[in-house]
PASEBA-1860 file (N, C-alpha, C; in nm, 3 decimals):
! residues 215
1> MKLNWDNP> -8.248/-3.986/-1.508/-8.305/-3.893/-1.411/-8.350/-3.970/-1.288 ~ -8.315/-3.920/-1.171/-8.349/-3.984/-1.045/-8.465/-3.909/-0.980 ~ -8.570/-3.985/-0.951/-8.687/-3.924/-0.888/-8.661/-3.894/-0.742 ~ -8.710/-3.780/-0.698/-8.701/-3.743/-0.557/-8.832/-3.782/-0.489 ~ -8.827/-3.893/-0.415/-8.948/-3.944/-0.352/-8.986/-3.862/-0.227 ~ -8.890/-3.788/-0.175/-8.916/-3.712/-0.052/-8.954/-3.568/-0.088 ~ -9.072/-3.555/-0.146/-9.123/-3.421/-0.179/-9.272/-3.417/-0.147 ~ -9.332/-3.298/-0.139/-9.472/-3.285/-0.097/-9.570/-3.368/-0.179
9> FFNGLGKL> -9.545/-3.380/-0.311/-9.640/-3.456/-0.394/-9.642/-3.603/-0.357 ~ -9.524/-3.665/-0.352/-9.517/-3.808/-0.321/-9.554/-3.835/-0.175 ~ -9.521/-3.742/-0.086/-9.561/-3.757/0.054/-9.713/-3.753/0.067 ~ -9.775/-3.659/-0.006/-9.921/-3.649/-0.004/-9.987/-3.772/-0.064 ~ -9.928/-3.822/-0.174/-9.982/-3.942/-0.237/-9.970/-4.063/-0.144 ~ -9.857/-4.069/-0.074/-9.838/-4.178/0.021/-9.939/-4.173/0.134 ~ -9.969/-4.052/0.183/-10.069/-4.036/0.288/-10.206/-4.079/0.239 ~ -10.237/-4.046/0.113/-10.366/-4.082/0.056/-10.382/-4.234/0.048
17> VDCAWLSI> -10.275/-4.300/0.005/-10.277/-4.446/-0.003/-10.290/-4.507/0.137 ~ -10.217/-4.451/0.233/-10.226/-4.500/0.371/-10.367/-4.483/0.427 ~ -10.432/-4.371/0.395/-10.568/-4.348/0.442/-10.664/-4.451/0.384 ~ -10.649/-4.480/0.255/-10.735/-4.579/0.191/-10.713/-4.718/0.252 ~ -10.587/-4.754/0.270/-10.555/-4.886/0.327/-10.604/-4.897/0.471 ~ -10.587/-4.791/0.547/-10.631/-4.791/0.686/-10.783/-4.802/0.695 ~ -10.854/-4.737/0.605/-11.000/-4.747/0.603/-11.043/-4.890/0.571 ~ -10.972/-4.955/0.480/-11.002/-5.094/0.446/-10.981/-5.185/0.567
25> LWFLCCIP> -10.868/-5.164/0.638/-10.841/-5.241/0.758/-10.953/-5.223/0.861 ~ -10.998/-5.099/0.873/-11.105/-5.070/0.969/-11.233/-5.143/0.932 ~ -11.270/-5.138/0.804/-11.391/-5.207/0.759/-11.382/-5.358/0.784 ~ -11.269/-5.417/0.748/-11.252/-5.561/0.763/-11.259/-5.604/0.908 ~ -11.199/-5.525/0.996/-11.196/-5.561/1.138/-11.326/-5.527/1.209 ~ -11.416/-5.455/1.142/-11.548/-5.425/1.199/-11.651/-5.531/1.165 ~ -11.619/-5.618/1.071/-11.716/-5.715/1.020/-11.779/-5.802/1.129 ~ -11.702/-5.850/1.227/-11.767/-5.931/1.332/-11.863/-5.852/1.421
33> IVTIGAST> -11.873/-5.722/1.403/-11.959/-5.629/1.478/-11.909/-5.610/1.621 ~ -11.882/-5.719/1.691/-11.836/-5.708/1.829/-11.700/-5.641/1.838 ~ -11.627/-5.639/1.726/-11.493/-5.582/1.725/-11.490/-5.437/1.676 ~ -11.606/-5.377/1.658/-11.611/-5.240/1.607/-11.537/-5.144/1.700 ~ -11.551/-5.163/1.830/-11.483/-5.076/1.925/-11.332/-5.085/1.914 ~ -11.280/-5.207/1.909/-11.135/-5.227/1.898/-11.083/-5.173/1.765 ~ -11.161/-5.193/1.658/-11.119/-5.146/1.527/-11.118/-4.994/1.520 ~ -11.219/-4.931/1.580/-11.227/-4.785/1.581/-11.115/-4.724/1.665
41> TALYYTVH> -11.085/-4.789/1.777/-10.974/-4.744/1.861/-10.842/-4.754/1.786 ~ -10.821/-4.865/1.716/-10.699/-4.884/1.638/-10.690/-4.783/1.524 ~ -10.805/-4.750/1.465/-10.809/-4.650/1.357/-10.759/-4.515/1.408 ~ -10.813/-4.471/1.521/-10.773/-4.341/1.574/-10.626/-4.341/1.613 ~ -10.583/-4.448/1.678/-10.443/-4.457/1.721/-10.348/-4.448/1.602 ~ -10.381/-4.520/1.496/-10.292/-4.524/1.379/-10.293/-4.391/1.304 ~ -10.409/-4.328/1.296/-10.416/-4.196/1.233/-10.330/-4.097/1.310 ~ -10.342/-4.102/1.443/-10.264/-4.011/1.527/-10.115/-4.037/1.515
49> KSIRGNRG> -10.076/-4.164/1.515/-9.933/-4.197/1.519/-9.870/-4.202/1.380 ~ -9.936/-4.264/1.285/-9.875/-4.287/1.153/-9.911/-4.180/1.050 ~ -10.041/-4.152/1.035/-10.084/-4.060/0.932/-10.046/-3.917/0.969 ~ -10.078/-3.876/1.090/-10.049/-3.739/1.130/-9.910/-3.725/1.191 ~ -9.865/-3.826/1.263/-9.738/-3.815/1.333/-9.617/-3.869/1.258 ~ -9.641/-3.938/1.146/-9.532/-3.994/1.065/-9.441/-4.086/1.147 ~ -9.504/-4.170/1.231/-9.425/-4.258/1.316/-9.473/-4.402/1.297 ~ -9.383/-4.487/1.256/-9.415/-4.628/1.244/-9.492/-4.661/1.116
57> YTTRNFFS> -9.520/-4.792/1.100/-9.589/-4.841/0.981/-9.739/-4.854/1.009 ~ -9.818/-4.819/0.910/-9.963/-4.816/0.926/-10.021/-4.949/0.970 ~ -9.991/-5.055/0.897/-10.048/-5.187/0.928/-10.003/-5.236/1.065 ~ -9.875/-5.222/1.094/-9.822/-5.268/1.222/-9.884/-5.192/1.338 ~ -9.896/-5.060/1.326/-9.954/-4.980/1.433/-10.101/-5.014/1.454 ~ -10.172/-5.037/1.343/-10.315/-5.068/1.354/-10.338/-5.197/1.433 ~ -10.270/-5.303/1.393/-10.294/-5.431/1.460/-10.234/-5.435/1.600 ~ -10.130/-5.358/1.624/-10.075/-5.348/1.759/-10.176/-5.282/1.852
65> AFKDNFKP> -10.236/-5.172/1.806/-10.336/-5.102/1.886/-10.463/-5.186/1.900 ~ -10.499/-5.257/1.795/-10.617/-5.345/1.798/-10.600/-5.451/1.907 ~ -10.483/-5.511/1.912/-10.456/-5.615/2.011/-10.445/-5.559/2.152 ~ -10.370/-5.452/2.168/-10.344/-5.396/2.301/-10.471/-5.341/2.368 ~ -10.563/-5.288/2.286/-10.683/-5.225/2.341/-10.809/-5.308/2.322 ~ -10.793/-5.432/2.284/-10.909/-5.513/2.247/-11.010/-5.525/2.362 ~ -10.963/-5.559/2.480/-11.056/-5.582/2.592/-11.130/-5.455/2.633 ~ -11.060/-5.346/2.668/-11.135/-5.225/2.709/-11.220/-5.167/2.597
73> ATLSWLAV> -11.170/-5.173/2.474/-11.246/-5.117/2.362/-11.371/-5.200/2.333 ~ -11.360/-5.332/2.344/-11.475/-5.419/2.317/-11.581/-5.405/2.426 ~ -11.538/-5.402/2.553/-11.633/-5.384/2.663/-11.702/-5.248/2.654 ~ -11.625/-5.146/2.619/-11.683/-5.012/2.603/-11.781/-5.009/2.487 ~ -11.745/-5.075/2.378/-11.834/-5.080/2.261/-11.965/-5.149/2.294 ~ -11.959/-5.259/2.370/-12.080/-5.330/2.407/-12.170/-5.242/2.494 ~ -12.108/-5.164/2.584/-12.185/-5.072/2.667/-12.252/-4.964/2.582 ~ -12.176/-4.908/2.489/-12.229/-4.806/2.399/-12.341/-4.866/2.312
81> LVVWLVLV> -12.319/-4.987/2.263/-12.417/-5.052/2.176/-12.549/-5.075/2.249 ~ -12.541/-5.118/2.375/-12.663/-5.141/2.454/-12.741/-5.010/2.469 ~ -12.671/-4.903/2.500/-12.736/-4.772/2.514/-12.800/-4.732/2.382 ~ -12.728/-4.749/2.271/-12.783/-4.714/2.140/-12.908/-4.794/2.108 ~ -12.905/-4.926/2.134/-13.019/-5.012/2.101/-13.142/-4.972/2.183 ~ -13.120/-4.941/2.310/-13.232/-4.899/2.396/-13.292/-4.769/2.343 ~ -13.206/-4.676/2.306/-13.254/-4.547/2.255/-13.324/-4.562/2.121 ~ -13.271/-4.647/2.035/-13.337/-4.671/1.905/-13.475/-4.731/1.926
89> ADIMITRQ> -13.486/-4.824/2.020/-13.617/-4.883/2.051/-13.712/-4.777/2.104 ~ -13.663/-4.690/2.191/-13.747/-4.582/2.245/-13.791/-4.486/2.135 ~ -13.700/-4.457/2.043/-13.734/-4.368/1.932/-13.842/-4.428/1.842 ~ -13.829/-4.557/1.813/-13.927/-4.624/1.727/-14.064/-4.630/1.794 ~ -14.064/-4.658/1.924/-14.192/-4.669/1.996/-14.260/-4.533/2.005 ~ -14.184/-4.431/2.046/-14.243/-4.297/2.062/-14.283/-4.237/1.927 ~ -14.216/-4.279/1.821/-14.254/-4.231/1.687/-14.393/-4.282/1.651 ~ -14.419/-4.408/1.683/-14.551/-4.464/1.656/-14.658/-4.394/1.739
97> VLMKGSNM> -14.622/-4.362/1.864/-14.716/-4.291/1.951/-14.743/-4.151/1.897 ~ -14.636/-4.086/1.849/-14.649/-3.951/1.793/-14.739/-3.951/1.670 ~ -14.724/-4.052/1.586/-14.805/-4.061/1.465/-14.954/-4.082/1.497 ~ -14.982/-4.133/1.615/-15.121/-4.153/1.655/-15.181/-4.028/1.717 ~ -15.098/-3.924/1.732/-15.148/-3.798/1.783/-15.146/-3.782/1.933 ~ -15.085/-3.875/2.004/-15.079/-3.867/2.150/-14.971/-3.768/2.194 ~ -14.999/-3.697/2.304/-14.901/-3.603/2.358/-14.774/-3.674/2.406 ~ -14.788/-3.800/2.444/-14.672/-3.878/2.488/-14.571/-3.895/2.375
105> GMFFYFFL> -14.620/-3.875/2.254/-14.530/-3.888/2.139/-14.421/-3.782/2.134 ~ -14.438/-3.676/2.215/-14.336/-3.571/2.219/-14.203/-3.623/2.273 ~ -14.209/-3.735/2.344/-14.086/-3.796/2.393/-13.997/-3.843/2.277 ~ -14.056/-3.854/2.159/-13.979/-3.891/2.039/-13.864/-3.794/2.018 ~ -13.890/-3.665/2.032/-13.787/-3.564/2.012/-13.684/-3.567/2.125 ~ -13.732/-3.597/2.245/-13.641/-3.609/2.359/-13.540/-3.721/2.335 ~ -13.590/-3.836/2.292/-13.500/-3.949/2.269/-13.408/-3.926/2.150 ~ -13.452/-3.849/2.051/-13.364/-3.813/1.940/-13.245/-3.732/1.989
113> IVMLFAIG> -13.272/-3.636/2.078/-13.165/-3.553/2.133/-13.069/-3.637/2.217 ~ -13.126/-3.726/2.298/-13.042/-3.814/2.381/-12.956/-3.904/2.292 ~ -13.012/-3.949/2.178/-12.937/-4.033/2.085/-12.818/-3.957/2.028 ~ -12.837/-3.829/1.998/-12.727/-3.747/1.949/-12.616/-3.738/2.053 ~ -12.656/-3.722/2.179/-12.558/-3.718/2.287/-12.485/-3.851/2.299 ~ -12.557/-3.960/2.279/-12.496/-4.093/2.288/-12.394/-4.114/2.176 ~ -12.424/-4.061/2.058/-12.330/-4.069/1.947/-12.207/-3.984/1.976 ~ -12.230/-3.863/2.029/-12.119/-3.777/2.066/-12.033/-3.838/2.174
121> WACYVFPY> -12.096/-3.908/2.266/-12.025/-3.980/2.373/-11.926/-4.080/2.313 ~ -11.973/-4.158/2.215/-11.886/-4.256/2.151/-11.770/-4.190/2.077 ~ -11.792/-4.067/2.029/-11.685/-3.995/1.958/-11.567/-3.967/2.049 ~ -11.591/-3.965/2.180/-11.483/-3.943/2.277/-11.427/-4.074/2.330 ~ -11.513/-4.172/2.350/-11.474/-4.295/2.419/-11.358/-4.368/2.352 ~ -11.368/-4.395/2.222/-11.267/-4.477/2.157/-11.134/-4.404/2.133 ~ -11.138/-4.275/2.097/-11.011/-4.201/2.096/-10.947/-4.194/2.234 ~ -11.028/-4.183/2.338/-10.976/-4.180/2.475/-10.903/-4.311/2.506
129> IARFSNTV> -10.962/-4.423/2.467/-10.899/-4.553/2.489/-10.767/-4.562/2.414 ~ -10.766/-4.506/2.292/-10.644/-4.510/2.210/-10.531/-4.430/2.271 ~ -10.564/-4.330/2.351/-10.462/-4.239/2.402/-10.428/-4.257/2.550 ~ -10.521/-4.319/2.628/-10.499/-4.330/2.771/-10.535/-4.470/2.822 ~ -10.471/-4.508/2.931/-10.502/-4.635/2.997/-10.589/-4.607/3.118 ~ -10.706/-4.672/3.124/-10.796/-4.651/3.235/-10.894/-4.767/3.241 ~ -10.972/-4.775/3.349/-11.074/-4.878/3.357/-11.187/-4.845/3.260 ~ -11.264/-4.947/3.226/-11.376/-4.926/3.135/-11.477/-4.829/3.196
137> KATLKNGI> -11.504/-4.845/3.324/-11.599/-4.756/3.392/-11.553/-4.612/3.388 ~ -11.424/-4.590/3.418/-11.370/-4.454/3.417/-11.369/-4.397/3.275 ~ -11.340/-4.481/3.178/-11.338/-4.437/3.038/-11.476/-4.389/2.993 ~ -11.578/-4.468/3.023/-11.714/-4.431/2.985/-11.758/-4.303/3.057 ~ -11.722/-4.293/3.184/-11.756/-4.174/3.261/-11.684/-4.051/3.207 ~ -11.554/-4.064/3.182/-11.477/-3.950/3.132/-11.524/-3.908/2.993 ~ -11.570/-4.005/2.914/-11.623/-3.971/2.782/-11.743/-3.879/2.793 ~ -11.832/-3.907/2.888/-11.949/-3.822/2.909/-11.908/-3.684/2.958
145> LLELRHLP> -11.816/-3.681/3.056/-11.772/-3.553/3.112/-11.705/-3.466/3.007 ~ -11.621/-3.528/2.924/-11.554/-3.452/2.819/-11.654/-3.397/2.717 ~ -11.752/-3.480/2.683/-11.853/-3.436/2.586/-11.930/-3.316/2.639 ~ -11.972/-3.321/2.764/-12.051/-3.212/2.821/-11.967/-3.088/2.845 ~ -11.843/-3.107/2.886/-11.758/-2.991/2.916/-11.718/-2.919/2.789 ~ -11.705/-2.991/2.680/-11.664/-2.931/2.552/-11.777/-2.948/2.450 ~ -11.896/-2.906/2.489/-12.016/-2.929/2.409/-12.008/-2.873/2.267 ~ -11.958/-2.750/2.246/-11.948/-2.701/2.107/-11.862/-2.791/2.019
153> WSLLLIVI> -11.749/-2.836/2.072/-11.663/-2.927/1.996/-11.734/-3.062/1.975 ~ -11.810/-3.105/2.075/-11.883/-3.231/2.063/-11.983/-3.225/1.949 ~ -12.052/-3.114/1.938/-12.148/-3.096/1.829/-12.078/-3.098/1.693 ~ -11.959/-3.037/1.689/-11.882/-3.037/1.564/-11.840/-3.179/1.527 ~ -11.802/-3.259/1.626/-11.764/-3.398/1.600/-11.882/-3.476/1.540 ~ -12.001/-3.453/1.595/-12.120/-3.520/1.543/-12.148/-3.477/1.400 ~ -12.131/-3.349/1.371/-12.153/-3.297/1.236/-12.053/-3.359/1.139 ~ -11.927/-3.367/1.180/-11.823/-3.428/1.095/-11.856/-3.574/1.067
161> LAAGAFLA> -11.897/-3.646/1.171/-11.932/-3.787/1.155/-12.051/-3.803/1.060 ~ -12.153/-3.720/1.078/-12.271/-3.728/0.992/-12.238/-3.692/0.848 ~ -12.153/-3.590/0.830/-12.114/-3.548/0.695/-12.035/-3.658/0.626 ~ -11.948/-3.724/0.701/-11.870/-3.834/0.644/-11.959/-3.950/0.602 ~ -12.056/-3.985/0.688/-12.148/-4.094/0.656/-12.234/-4.059/0.534 ~ -12.279/-3.934/0.526/-12.362/-3.891/0.412/-12.282/-3.892/0.283 ~ -12.156/-3.848/0.290/-12.071/-3.846/0.172/-12.045/-3.988/0.121 ~ -12.020/-4.080/0.214/-11.996/-4.219/0.174/-12.122/-4.283/0.117
169> WIIPIFMF> -12.238/-4.235/0.163/-12.365/-4.291/0.114/-12.395/-4.245/-0.028 ~ -12.373/-4.116/-0.056/-12.406/-4.065/-0.190/-12.296/-4.093/-0.292 ~ -12.171/-4.108/-0.244/-12.059/-4.140/-0.334/-11.984/-4.258/-0.272 ~ -12.027/-4.381/-0.299/-11.974/-4.500/-0.232/-11.822/-4.514/-0.239 ~ -11.758/-4.464/-0.344/-11.613/-4.479/-0.357/-11.540/-4.410/-0.242 ~ -11.605/-4.309/-0.185/-11.543/-4.235/-0.074/-11.537/-4.318/0.055 ~ -11.603/-4.434/0.056/-11.597/-4.520/0.173/-11.454/-4.564/0.202 ~ -11.370/-4.561/0.097/-11.231/-4.601/0.114/-11.147/-4.492/0.181
177> FVPSVVSL> -11.204/-4.374/0.199/-11.130/-4.263/0.260/-11.199/-4.203/0.382 ~ -11.331/-4.211/0.386/-11.407/-4.143/0.491/-11.364/-4.183/0.633 ~ -11.351/-4.314/0.666/-11.313/-4.347/0.804/-11.183/-4.282/0.849 ~ -11.081/-4.286/0.764/-10.952/-4.228/0.800/-10.957/-4.076/0.806 ~ -11.026/-4.016/0.710/-11.035/-3.870/0.706/-11.114/-3.818/0.826 ~ -11.225/-3.882/0.858/-11.304/-3.843/0.975/-11.220/-3.857/1.102 ~ -11.147/-3.968/1.112/-11.061/-3.989/1.229/-10.951/-3.884/1.236 ~ -10.900/-3.843/1.121/-10.798/-3.739/1.118/-10.853/-3.606/1.167
185> LFDLILER> -10.974/-3.571/1.125/-11.038/-3.448/1.171/-11.067/-3.456/1.321 ~ -11.107/-3.574/1.367/-11.128/-3.595/1.510/-10.997/-3.572/1.586 ~ -10.889/-3.624/1.532/-10.759/-3.612/1.598/-10.719/-3.465/1.612 ~ -10.744/-3.386/1.509/-10.710/-3.244/1.514/-10.785/-3.172/1.625 ~ -10.908/-3.216/1.652/-10.990/-3.153/1.756/-10.961/-3.212/1.894 ~ -10.962/-3.344/1.901/-10.953/-3.409/2.031/-10.817/-3.397/2.097 ~ -10.711/-3.392/2.017/-10.579/-3.381/2.079/-10.563/-3.249/2.154 ~ -10.625/-3.144/2.106/-10.622/-3.017/2.178/-10.694/-3.029/2.311
193> IFRRYMSP> -10.802/-3.106/2.310/-10.879/-3.125/2.433/-10.803/-3.217/2.529 ~ -10.753/-3.329/2.479/-10.684/-3.425/2.564/-10.563/-3.364/2.633 ~ -10.490/-3.282/2.560/-10.366/-3.225/2.616/-10.393/-3.129/2.732 ~ -10.514/-3.079/2.741/-10.549/-2.992/2.854/-10.549/-3.070/2.985 ~ -10.568/-3.200/2.977/-10.581/-3.281/3.098/-10.457/-3.368/3.122 ~ -10.355/-3.350/3.040/-10.231/-3.424/3.058/-10.134/-3.343/3.142 ~ -10.066/-3.410/3.235/-9.969/-3.342/3.321/-9.845/-3.307/3.240 ~ -9.766/-3.211/3.288/-9.640/-3.177/3.218/-9.550/-3.298/3.201
201> EDLERELE> -9.551/-3.389/3.300/-9.469/-3.510/3.291/-9.518/-3.600/3.178 ~ -9.650/-3.612/3.164/-9.707/-3.694/3.056/-9.675/-3.635/2.920 ~ -9.685/-3.504/2.909/-9.654/-3.438/2.782/-9.508/-3.455/2.745 ~ -9.420/-3.444/2.845/-9.277/-3.461/2.819/-9.245/-3.605/2.781 ~ -9.309/-3.700/2.848/-9.289/-3.841/2.818/-9.337/-3.873/2.677 ~ -9.449/-3.814/2.637/-9.501/-3.838/2.502/-9.407/-3.781/2.397 ~ -9.350/-3.665/2.425/-9.255/-3.604/2.332/-9.132/-3.692/2.316 ~ -9.085/-3.749/2.425/-8.970/-3.839/2.420/-9.002/-3.964/2.339
209> NDQIDKM> -9.120/-4.020/2.359/-9.161/-4.139/2.284/-9.173/-4.108/2.134 ~ -9.222/-3.989/2.103/-9.233/-3.949/1.962/-9.096/-3.942/1.897 ~ -8.999/-3.888/1.970/-8.864/-3.877/1.916/-8.800/-4.014/1.897 ~ -8.829/-4.106/1.990/-8.776/-4.241/1.977/-8.836/-4.311/1.856 ~ -8.968/-4.293/1.836/-9.036/-4.357/1.722/-8.980/-4.307/1.589 ~ -8.934/-4.182/1.585/-8.886/-4.124/1.459/-8.740/-4.160/1.430 ~ -8.673/-4.221/1.527/-8.532/-4.256/1.505/-8.518/-4.374/1.409
END
């Protein structure tokens, strides 16, 4: 009896294995901390191209995107990290003030909200780098504009990210799938948004590239 490897079951199993392997690659490449931006960009790119688009090999696409986007992704990550650290410090300070009963402690809630926006901002920045070429300044700016213009979707991205982190925390084995699955859900949402800002020529060029990759 000859097994038919090209069927929904084996295709689904292959995708599951690819997701686990891709999550492992992401974790390993995040270890230096400074490379988190490049690793996250490569994760989104590979999910979009290999997992969802069935184009190319997972490992090759990941490291190709990691290398090609290393500089803009790393500089963007450092900018995001600085903002996060400042906000975390503000949250910790205002929390202590709030616990002392001072009215100034109300800023604690303000900084919590701003922190959520900063997290949502990052949800756009690295997928944007994976899909478009631009300066770091323009990328960071466009990330903010996209987040604000599509606020309901931005909130959903934050919820998905938080749910993924919570799931990995309570069931550690899911850490091998959460990064890829979260990125896949992001791709389903963000690609609809990104395509609104792509010219007909860009869309046609992307379709041609997709067909070439599948040959």
